N, C-alpha and C positions, 0 to 999 in steps of 0.2 A: 748948473744939476748934473747934468749929463759927463761931465769931465769930472766935477766930485763922485760920482759914482761906479767912473772908469779907474779911479786910483788903487792901489793893491791894499788891500783889509786885512787888520788883524783882531782877533776879538780878545778882549779883557775879561773879567773876570768883575764882579758888581764891586767888588771894594777894593777895586784898583782907582788910584789916585792919578792927576795930569800929572806930579812930581814924583812917583815912585820909576822905578829905575823899572820897564816892564817891557822895553824894547831891544833887541837883539845888541853887542857891546860892538861888533865887527863893522867897521864901513862897507859899504856897500847899498845893491836896492833898497834893501829893508830900511835905510836912512831914507830921510828927506818927507814930500808929502803923506800922505795914505787916509785911510779910512780908519777909524776904529769901532770897531762894537764894542757895546758895554753892557753884557749880559746877567742877568740874576736876578735877583728878589723880585724888583719892578720891571716895568716892558723894557726891550731893549731900545736904546740909547744910541745916538750914531756921532762921531765926532770926526772935524777936517781937523788932521794934526800935521804938523812939519816942527820938525823935530831939530831942522837945523845941523845934523849928526850928531846930536845928544843922543842920548838912551830913555828919554823922558818928552813927555811933551813940548815943547819950547813954547811953540803960538800952537793955540789950538781954539775953534770953537764950535758950539752942538748944533746940530741943524737934524730939520725931522725930512725923511727922504720923499718925493713925490715922483711920479712922473712928466714929464717934458713935452 
């Protein structure tokens, strides 16, 4: 959990889908592993995302942050 919470974080709107192109197109530190906070109509949702260099969530899973 400490490793997950230490990753760079990006906030996206509630209507964002994992297949949307919601990440910057240029390569660099913004690509790779990150946390995505989905905010809006309901509670905040947290996702681990690995883009593998793409501008969408190539691999992802939802998790609930908690202290360790």
